Backbone bond lengths (Angstrom), bond angles and torsions (degrees), N, CA, C in turn:
res aa  C-N    CA-C-N  psi(-1)  N-CA   C-N-CA  omega(-1)  CA-C   N-CA-C  phi
1 X - - - 1.459 - - 1.529 109.18 -
2 X 1.353 116.41 125.36 1.456 121.44 179.23 1.522 110.50 -102.21
3 X 1.316 115.79 126.07 1.458 122.35 173.15 1.528 106.74 -132.09
4 X 1.342 115.16 71.36 1.459 120.07 -168.25 1.524 114.43 -102.36
5 X 1.337 117.14 -2.82 1.461 118.95 -176.12 1.524 110.48 -79.63
6 X 1.322 114.94 115.08 1.471 120.01 179.14 1.525 111.94 -133.67
7 X 1.340 117.02 -32.22 1.459 121.35 -175.87 1.528 110.23 -123.45
8 X 1.327 115.22 169.05 1.464 120.15 175.06 1.530 110.55 -59.65
9 X 1.318 117.08 -39.60 1.465 120.26 179.35 1.523 111.32 -63.14
10 X 1.337 117.08 -36.22 1.464 119.82 174.93 1.528 111.22 -60.39
11 X 1.321 116.85 -41.17 1.463 120.75 178.42 1.527 110.44 -65.59
12 X 1.328 116.47 -43.30 1.457 119.95 179.80 1.529 111.11 -62.28
13 X 1.314 116.78 -41.66 1.469 120.03 178.64 1.516 111.40 -65.41
14 X 1.326 117.28 -38.75 1.466 120.36 176.62 1.522 110.14 -61.39
15 X 1.322 117.67 -44.22 1.465 120.91 179.17 1.524 111.29 -65.90
16 X 1.338 117.67 -36.47 1.464 120.17 173.49 1.525 111.06 -53.59
17 X 1.325 115.36 -43.90 1.465 121.03 -174.31 1.524 113.45 -71.70
18 X 1.340 117.31 -10.21 1.463 119.31 175.89 1.526 112.35 -70.76
19 X 1.327 116.25 -18.52 1.459 119.97 178.14 1.525 109.06 -89.59
20 X 1.325 115.74 130.08 1.459 120.15 -177.15 1.529 109.71 -65.66
21 X 1.345 117.20 153.66 1.470 119.92 -172.40 1.524 115.02 -56.37
22 X 1.337 117.82 -33.63 1.460 119.32 -178.16 1.525 112.21 -108.39
23 X 1.334 117.14 21.85 1.456 120.25 -171.66 1.518 112.82 -73.97
24 X 1.303 117.40 -35.66 1.455 117.14 -171.81 1.514 110.54 -166.43
25 X 1.347 115.59 -157.58 1.453 121.61 -173.05 1.520 112.14 -96.37
26 X 1.318 116.41 6.44 1.460 121.33 173.95 1.521 107.64 -128.90
27 X 1.303 117.20 94.50 1.457 124.35 174.80 1.524 106.41 -153.23
28 X 1.325 116.46 -178.22 1.460 119.03 176.49 1.522 111.30 -65.56
29 X 1.331 117.28 -20.46 1.463 121.73 -179.98 1.524 112.77 -104.12
30 X 1.328 117.38 18.54 1.467 120.12 -174.98 1.524 112.22 -61.05
31 X 1.326 117.60 -34.73 1.460 119.76 178.45 1.512 111.73 -59.10
32 X 1.341 116.33 -41.12 1.460 120.17 178.87 1.525 111.21 -66.76
33 X 1.358 116.68 -37.34 1.476 119.77 177.72 1.519 109.81 -60.10
34 X 1.326 116.71 -47.41 1.456 120.25 -178.92 1.525 111.85 -71.12
35 X 1.334 118.22 -31.00 1.464 120.08 174.11 1.525 110.45 -57.49
36 X 1.335 115.90 -46.16 1.466 119.74 179.04 1.529 110.68 -64.35
37 X 1.325 116.80 -36.98 1.463 121.18 -179.61 1.528 110.93 -63.16
38 X 1.332 116.51 -41.18 1.462 120.85 -176.13 1.529 113.63 -89.90
39 X 1.327 118.22 -1.93 1.468 120.92 -172.03 1.523 112.57 -62.64
40 X 1.337 117.59 -40.41 1.468 121.33 -178.25 1.529 108.59 -98.50
41 X 1.305 116.85 99.69 1.461 121.22 -175.45 1.530 112.51 -73.09
42 X 1.322 117.57 -13.29 1.467 120.50 -178.35 1.523 112.66 -83.97
43 X 1.331 117.75 -6.05 1.467 119.96 -179.42 1.528 110.37 -62.43
44 X 1.332 117.89 143.87 1.478 120.67 -178.57 1.532 112.32 -79.67
45 X 1.322 116.62 63.41 1.457 122.61 178.47 1.525 107.29 -98.82
46 X 1.326 118.99 120.08 1.477 120.12 -173.24 1.525 114.09 -54.64
47 X 1.341 117.35 -38.70 1.466 117.80 -176.39 1.526 112.69 -87.20
48 X 1.346 117.83 11.05 1.459 119.56 168.30 1.533 110.82 -77.53
49 X 1.315 117.05 -25.18 1.454 120.02 179.97 1.523 110.56 -72.30
50 X 1.322 115.06 150.77 1.470 120.80 -177.12 1.525 110.51 -81.29
51 X 1.345 115.97 60.51 1.458 122.75 179.35 1.527 108.95 -116.38
52 X 1.320 118.46 132.90 1.471 119.75 176.13 1.523 111.16 -76.16
53 X 1.301 116.06 158.79 1.467 121.33 175.03 1.527 110.03 -62.58
54 X 1.342 114.74 139.99 1.475 118.65 -178.41 1.522 111.34 -63.39
55 X 1.318 117.89 -34.83 1.465 119.98 -179.21 1.527 111.26 -68.19
56 X 1.336 116.78 -37.33 1.465 119.84 178.02 1.533 109.63 -62.70
57 X 1.327 116.13 -45.34 1.468 119.85 177.66 1.526 110.66 -61.18
58 X 1.328 116.10 -38.22 1.462 120.32 -179.77 1.520 111.54 -65.04
59 X 1.328 117.60 -41.41 1.470 120.51 178.66 1.536 110.64 -58.83
60 X 1.324 115.04 -41.30 1.458 119.36 -177.85 1.521 111.37 -75.54
61 X 1.321 117.11 -38.98 1.467 120.03 178.13 1.527 111.02 -60.81
62 X 1.333 116.47 -37.32 1.468 121.20 -179.14 1.524 112.80 -89.21
63 X 1.333 115.63 0.78 1.458 122.55 179.94 1.529 112.76 59.04
64 X 1.326 114.54 31.48 1.467 118.65 170.28 1.520 109.97 -68.99
65 X 1.327 116.13 -31.65 1.461 122.01 172.52 1.529 107.99 -128.33
66 X 1.317 116.23 152.65 1.460 122.09 179.68 1.528 108.46 -131.12
67 X 1.341 118.07 160.13 1.464 121.03 -175.12 1.519 113.76 -56.57
68 X 1.331 114.51 144.09 1.455 123.84 178.27 1.517 107.35 -175.37
69 X 1.313 117.32 -150.62 1.468 121.29 175.35 1.522 108.76 -82.94
70 X 1.347 116.53 133.72 1.463 121.35 -177.84 1.520 110.29 -131.35
71 X 1.328 115.19 145.08 1.458 123.20 174.40 1.518 108.07 -122.00
72 X 1.331 116.56 123.45 1.460 123.08 178.03 1.527 107.74 -102.78
73 X 1.334 116.36 108.25 1.464 122.08 -179.06 1.519 110.31 -86.61
74 X 1.350 117.56 128.06 1.455 120.80 -177.72 1.521 110.08 64.93
75 X 1.318 116.58 55.57 1.469 122.02 -168.58 1.512 113.93 -70.63
76 X 1.355 118.68 -18.11 1.462 119.92 -176.97 1.518 110.84 56.13
77 X 1.341 118.20 -138.08 1.472 120.40 -179.48 1.515 114.27 -76.94
78 X 1.321 118.41 10.33 1.454 121.61 166.82 1.508 117.33 89.99
79 X 1.342 117.96 15.76 1.469 119.24 -172.06 1.534 112.43 -62.52
80 X 1.336 118.01 -43.21 1.472 119.53 179.87 1.527 111.66 -76.77
81 X 1.313 117.55 -33.88 1.469 120.68 177.12 1.527 110.29 -63.25
82 X 1.324 116.90 -42.09 1.464 120.56 178.55 1.528 111.14 -62.60
83 X 1.318 116.17 -40.61 1.464 120.65 179.53 1.528 110.66 -64.34
84 X 1.304 116.68 -45.33 1.461 120.06 179.71 1.526 110.72 -62.48
85 X 1.324 116.83 -42.61 1.460 120.37 178.35 1.527 110.64 -60.40
86 X 1.334 116.78 -40.32 1.468 120.59 -177.47 1.520 112.25 -64.64
87 X 1.344 116.99 -20.85 1.464 121.37 -178.91 1.526 112.64 -101.50
88 X 1.334 116.25 8.65 1.455 119.43 172.86 1.512 116.01 100.99
89 X 1.332 118.40 6.05 1.460 120.20 175.72 1.529 110.32 -75.16
90 X 1.322 115.53 150.56 1.471 122.03 168.85 1.528 106.00 -95.11
91 X 1.334 116.94 111.84 1.460 121.21 -163.49 1.521 112.16 -112.72
92 X 1.336 114.54 130.25 1.462 122.96 161.66 1.524 106.42 -105.92
93 X 1.335 116.36 140.42 1.460 120.84 -179.97 1.521 108.47 -137.85
94 X 1.348 116.33 135.62 1.463 120.85 -174.13 1.516 110.27 -133.01
95 X 1.329 115.77 143.83 1.462 121.35 176.30 1.524 108.92 -153.88
96 X 1.351 114.90 149.68 1.463 120.83 177.18 1.520 112.35 -68.35
97 X 1.333 117.85 -26.97 1.457 122.53 -170.24 1.523 112.23 -92.74
98 X 1.343 118.60 115.25 1.462 120.06 173.69 1.525 112.68 -59.64
99 X 1.338 116.98 -33.78 1.466 120.07 179.06 1.517 111.02 -64.47
100 X 1.326 117.22 -44.85 1.464 120.90 178.35 1.521 110.96 -63.22
101 X 1.329 117.05 -45.31 1.459 120.49 -179.32 1.527 110.67 -64.41
102 X 1.335 116.90 -39.22 1.466 120.03 177.03 1.517 112.12 -59.98
103 X 1.318 116.31 -42.58 1.461 121.29 176.76 1.529 110.58 -63.19
104 X 1.324 116.47 -44.56 1.468 120.65 178.90 1.529 110.93 -61.55
105 X 1.318 116.92 -40.49 1.462 120.29 179.32 1.527 111.41 -64.59
106 X 1.333 116.78 -37.71 1.467 120.31 175.83 1.525 110.39 -60.89
107 X 1.318 116.65 -45.41 1.462 120.71 179.12 1.525 111.00 -62.72
108 X 1.309 116.73 -38.64 1.463 120.18 179.22 1.528 110.78 -64.51
109 X 1.322 116.77 -41.80 1.468 119.70 178.54 1.528 110.43 -63.85
110 X 1.330 116.44 -41.27 1.468 120.63 -178.06 1.521 111.75 -64.40
111 X 1.321 117.04 -33.70 1.466 120.61 -176.39 1.519 113.18 -99.48
112 X 1.316 117.22 -5.87 1.464 120.61 -178.30 1.507 113.60 77.35
113 X 1.334 117.36 18.66 1.463 120.95 179.90 1.521 110.67 -71.59
114 X 1.319 115.49 146.74 1.461 122.01 -179.52 1.526 108.40 -112.17
115 X 1.327 116.44 79.05 1.469 123.22 -175.77 1.526 108.68 -114.77
116 X 1.301 116.76 136.94 1.470 121.32 173.99 1.528 107.87 -91.05
117 X 1.330 116.18 110.84 1.457 120.98 179.67 1.524 110.18 -97.12
118 X 1.331 115.37 144.97 1.461 122.30 -179.24 1.522 108.43 -131.84
119 X 1.331 116.03 133.12 1.455 121.50 175.40 1.523 108.65 -100.22
120 X 1.335 117.04 126.11 1.452 118.85 175.87 1.512 113.27 140.77
121 X 1.313 114.63 -169.64 1.453 125.11 -177.25 1.527 108.93 -85.37
122 X 1.317 116.54 118.15 1.469 119.93 -177.43 1.520 112.15 -59.02
123 X 1.340 117.48 -33.62 1.458 119.79 179.40 1.525 110.71 -63.28
124 X 1.330 116.01 -41.07 1.466 120.34 -179.73 1.523 111.87 -73.03
125 X 1.331 117.45 -28.67 1.463 121.48 -176.38 1.521 113.21 -87.17
126 X 1.349 116.50 -15.92 1.465 120.12 -179.26 1.522 110.34 -61.06
127 X 1.309 116.09 126.75 1.460 120.86 -179.63 1.512 113.64 93.02
128 X 1.343 117.29 -11.80 1.475 120.62 176.76 1.535 107.98 -115.88
129 X 1.343 117.46 -89.98 1.470 119.53 177.72 1.526 111.69 -67.86
130 X 1.314 116.04 -34.27 1.464 121.21 176.31 1.522 107.05 -101.25
131 X 1.314 117.02 103.57 1.457 119.20 -171.75 1.521 110.76 -137.47
132 X 1.305 115.07 168.79 1.447 120.86 -176.75 1.511 110.14 76.28
133 X 1.315 116.30 -159.01 1.460 122.10 -177.75 1.529 109.60 -120.13
134 X 1.317 115.36 142.78 1.463 121.33 -179.99 1.522 110.05 -109.76
135 X 1.343 115.68 139.56 1.461 121.28 176.62 1.523 111.53 -76.49
136 X 1.341 116.24 -23.76 1.460 121.98 177.46 1.518 108.69 -141.81
137 X 1.321 116.26 127.93 1.464 121.57 167.47 1.519 106.34 -113.97
138 X 1.336 115.86 121.70 1.461 121.32 -174.32 1.527 109.53 -118.18
139 X 1.329 115.37 133.31 1.459 122.02 -178.59 1.525 108.65 -133.82
140 X 1.322 115.99 110.36 1.458 121.33 177.06 1.524 108.53 -112.78
141 X 1.339 116.70 85.96 1.459 120.63 173.13 1.509 116.58 95.29
142 X 1.326 118.71 13.01 1.465 120.85 176.37 1.535 111.11 -92.44
143 X 1.316 115.93 -49.89 1.469 122.05 -174.04 1.525 112.78 -53.37
144 X 1.339 117.97 -40.91 1.471 119.02 -174.87 1.527 113.54 -75.26
145 X 1.326 117.63 -3.01 1.466 121.05 173.77 1.528 112.49 -99.73
146 X 1.314 117.62 6.58 1.461 120.70 178.04 1.526 110.50 -91.13
147 X 1.336 118.23 142.42 1.469 120.15 172.32 1.528 109.48 -68.34
148 X 1.323 117.64 157.39 1.467 120.24 -173.45 1.519 114.93 -52.98
149 X 1.339 117.93 -40.72 1.459 118.77 -175.41 1.527 112.86 -67.36
150 X 1.338 117.55 -22.20 1.453 119.78 -179.25 1.528 113.23 -80.18
151 X 1.332 116.65 -0.90 1.468 118.39 168.86 1.537 109.92 -61.88
152 X 1.322 115.86 -30.61 1.470 120.21 177.65 1.530 109.52 -61.35
153 X 1.321 116.58 -45.91 1.464 121.15 178.90 1.523 110.77 -65.81
154 X 1.315 115.98 -37.28 1.466 121.27 -178.05 1.530 110.44 -65.31
155 X 1.331 116.04 -46.31 1.461 119.62 178.85 1.524 111.29 -64.91
156 X 1.332 116.43 -35.37 1.464 119.74 177.18 1.522 110.85 -65.66
157 X 1.351 116.52 -37.90 1.468 120.69 176.89 1.525 110.46 -62.64
158 X 1.341 117.00 -46.05 1.459 119.61 177.99 1.524 111.16 -60.64
159 X 1.312 116.55 -42.54 1.459 120.50 -179.65 1.519 111.43 -62.44
160 X 1.327 115.97 -36.10 1.463 120.81 -177.49 1.528 112.61 -78.62
161 X 1.343 117.55 -37.44 1.457 120.54 -167.12 1.528 115.14 -108.90
162 X 1.328 119.20 -18.67 1.459 120.35 -177.84 1.523 109.95 -84.11
163 X 1.333 115.67 127.25 1.465 120.79 -177.80 1.523 110.97 -70.40
164 X 1.329 118.24 148.93 1.469 120.23 169.73 1.525 109.55 -55.51
165 X 1.322 116.46 130.75 1.457 120.95 -175.16 1.511 113.68 81.89
166 X 1.340 117.03 -1.51 1.452 121.51 -179.32 1.522 112.24 -82.25
167 X 1.326 115.51 170.96 1.458 122.29 -174.75 1.525 111.68 -118.76
168 X 1.309 114.69 142.09 1.467 123.40 173.36 1.519 107.48 -117.26
169 X 1.321 117.16 124.83 1.459 122.11 -179.32 1.524 109.20 -123.72
170 X 1.331 115.07 141.72 1.466 121.60 -169.57 1.513 110.38 -140.80
171 X 1.335 116.82 140.29 1.458 121.76 161.92 1.521 106.96 -121.78
172 X 1.336 116.40 135.95 1.464 120.34 -178.90 1.523 110.11 -153.34
173 X 1.336 116.08 166.16 1.454 121.94 -177.66 1.525 111.87 -60.95
174 X 1.322 115.42 137.76 1.458 121.00 174.17 1.519 110.49 -81.22
175 X 1.307 115.47 163.07 1.457 122.07 174.76 1.522 109.60 -81.27
176 X 1.341 115.77 150.81 1.449 121.52 174.68 1.512 114.84 71.07
177 X 1.316 118.05 16.82 1.456 121.73 -179.96 1.517 109.74 -123.96
178 X 1.325 115.21 177.58 1.462 119.82 -175.06 1.515 113.34 -77.84
179 X 1.337 117.80 -12.83 1.449 119.71 -173.76 1.515 114.58 -69.68
180 X 1.342 118.22 -45.14 1.452 120.37 -173.67 1.507 112.32 -133.73
181 X 1.326 114.89 170.93 1.464 121.81 -176.81 1.524 111.13 -89.21
182 X 1.342 115.36 135.48 1.465 121.66 176.88 1.525 112.97 -91.22
183 X 1.324 118.75 6.60 1.461 121.27 -179.51 1.529 110.90 -59.83
184 X 1.334 117.71 148.60 1.471 119.30 174.87 1.525 110.79 -67.60
185 X 1.323 116.06 159.28 1.469 120.87 -175.39 1.527 112.70 -51.56
186 X 1.339 117.46 -46.14 1.465 120.36 -174.59 1.522 112.42 -60.25
187 X 1.337 117.61 -29.88 1.459 120.90 -176.14 1.526 112.12 -64.42
188 X 1.311 117.59 -30.82 1.461 119.40 -179.26 1.522 111.35 -66.42
189 X 1.321 116.98 -31.30 1.463 120.30 178.38 1.522 110.77 -76.99
190 X 1.320 117.33 -35.24 1.478 119.85 175.78 1.526 111.03 -65.39
191 X 1.343 115.71 -38.12 1.464 120.15 -177.55 1.521 113.10 -85.71
192 X 1.338 117.09 -16.41 1.472 122.93 -177.37 1.525 111.74 59.60
193 X 1.326 116.56 33.14 1.464 121.07 174.40 1.521 109.15 -158.51
194 X 1.333 115.51 165.08 1.464 120.52 -174.82 1.527 113.08 -105.62
195 X 1.312 117.33 3.75 1.472 121.62 175.24 1.530 112.38 54.84
196 X 1.314 117.03 39.10 1.459 120.90 175.34 1.508 115.28 85.41
197 X 1.329 117.64 -6.35 1.461 120.45 179.70 1.513 111.67 132.37
198 X 1.318 116.56 157.72 1.453 122.61 -174.25 1.527 111.11 -98.00
199 X 1.315 116.02 133.02 1.466 121.05 171.77 1.527 109.18 -83.94
200 X 1.324 115.57 152.32 1.458 121.66 179.25 1.531 110.33 -131.61
201 X 1.316 115.60 150.98 1.457 122.04 171.79 1.526 108.69 -99.73
202 X 1.330 118.06 160.22 1.465 118.75 173.55 1.525 112.30 -56.69
203 X 1.333 116.31 -37.78 1.466 119.42 179.05 1.522 111.04 -61.95
204 X 1.333 117.04 -44.24 1.468 119.19 -178.40 1.520 111.28 -66.87
205 X 1.329 117.77 -38.69 1.464 120.00 178.40 1.529 110.75 -64.85
206 X 1.318 116.12 -41.67 1.471 119.03 179.02 1.524 111.27 -64.54
207 X 1.314 116.36 -36.27 1.467 119.41 179.72 1.528 110.63 -70.36
208 X 1.331 116.73 -46.46 1.464 120.59 -178.36 1.524 110.99 -60.76
209 X 1.329 116.93 -42.40 1.466 120.80 -176.20 1.527 111.47 -104.15
210 X 1.325 115.91 34.66 1.472 121.22 -175.92 1.519 113.27 -67.82
211 X 1.325 118.13 -14.74 1.464 119.87 177.08 1.530 111.69 -81.25
212 X 1.348 116.44 -3.69 1.457 121.67 177.26 1.532 108.83 -111.85
213 X 1.326 115.98 160.79 1.459 121.60 178.95 1.524 109.98 -94.15
214 X 1.317 116.47 125.00 1.459 120.56 179.73 1.526 110.52 -71.55
215 X 1.320 115.45 130.90 1.463 122.13 173.65 1.522 110.03 -102.22
216 X 1.323 116.52 -44.01 1.468 121.17 -178.95 1.519 109.09 -160.10
217 X 1.340 115.91 140.83 1.457 121.44 173.68 1.525 106.88 -144.22
218 X 1.317 116.61 118.38 1.462 121.54 -176.12 1.513 110.14 -155.63
219 X 1.341 115.94 169.03 1.454 120.76 172.19 1.526 110.12 -70.75
220 X 1.316 115.75 144.74 1.456 119.73 172.36 1.530 108.77 -67.19
221 X 1.310 115.71 142.25 1.456 119.98 177.62 1.525 110.39 -73.76
222 X 1.310 116.16 144.66 1.462 122.46 177.27 1.522 108.44 -80.53
223 X 1.318 117.13 108.04 1.456 121.58 -177.99 1.530 110.38 -93.19
224 X 1.334 118.12 135.22 1.465 120.50 177.93 1.523 111.53 -67.45
225 X 1.313 115.97 162.94 1.465 121.46 -176.66 1.518 112.20 -55.50
226 X 1.334 116.44 -38.02 1.463 119.81 -176.14 1.522 113.50 -80.02
227 X 1.317 117.98 -4.11 1.462 121.07 -179.23 1.524 111.01 -65.54
228 X 1.314 115.89 152.68 1.470 120.61 175.91 1.521 111.21 -83.18
229 X 1.346 116.53 -2.30 1.457 121.70 -179.48 1.527 110.89 -117.86
230 X 1.344 115.22 155.33 1.462 121.93 172.60 1.516 108.61 -90.80
231 X 1.335 116.51 135.29 1.451 120.17 176.58 1.512 111.84 -159.95
232 X 1.340 116.92 124.67 1.457 123.17 178.13 1.533 108.48 -131.22
233 X 1.339 118.61 132.60 1.466 120.65 -172.28 1.519 114.94 -78.12
234 X 1.353 118.91 1.73 1.460 119.90 176.80 1.531 111.41 -94.73
235 X 1.334 116.34 16.33 1.460 121.39 179.78 1.526 110.36 -120.10
236 X 1.344 115.44 138.41 1.455 120.72 166.89 1.518 108.20 -81.84
237 X 1.310 116.05 146.67 1.459 121.00 168.90 1.525 107.09 -120.36
238 X 1.310 116.47 134.87 1.462 120.28 -177.26 1.525 109.55 -139.09
239 X 1.308 115.12 140.65 1.463 122.20 175.02 1.523 107.93 -127.03
240 X 1.335 114.94 124.69 1.461 122.12 178.74 1.521 109.26 -124.09
241 X 1.325 116.07 154.57 1.455 121.85 177.90 1.529 109.98 -122.27
242 X 1.316 115.03 138.45 1.460 119.62 172.68 1.522 108.39 -87.76
243 X 1.301 116.80 126.43 1.460 119.94 -178.76 1.526 110.30 -64.33
244 X 1.314 115.00 142.77 1.464 120.15 -178.65 1.521 111.01 -69.76
């Protein structure tokens, strides 16, 4: 007989285990899922190219954010981390997938970028490998792959690592589009899978991140193939600031 629930983390771990091992991109084997996803670099996946998000470039062009310490959550092959480094940021970048991080490290060596890459779960690394305060925490496509209960861990990470006066920027699946699922939170637990990722509305994003000040929330611009930036219109882009 197991009676192991004592802390909030115990509850979160129990809810993690409700998802079957091969159900989706958030499980104990998620790193292996993403390793397989990134294994063939020749696949025509738009975000395999070393292009930064158009919204990130826009924030910097308009000087909404300026260089400082940055954390790239779910960095994949490092496209946004490389861009931030090129503009003078001191960058930490983390991803569950060793294959993705290996690819990002190759790109960093080729360009001479000085980025600290971390393999693993950002929640587990917060306060150890990921320490101090960051002026920018950037997430392009990580948040929408988390199950609902892990929003608690995500907000705790922001509270721990985002500097007063610092910025949190996010891209995630829009509602009513092909990118993410519009199912209510409870349905993911009944189905034991995340259906490829969760869609969000502007209202839900504002509610979840209500402890931060909204700077901008809009659809990502659709960038043509020849653009130097990545942009897909089925993603929300959001910039929030932590009050000093």
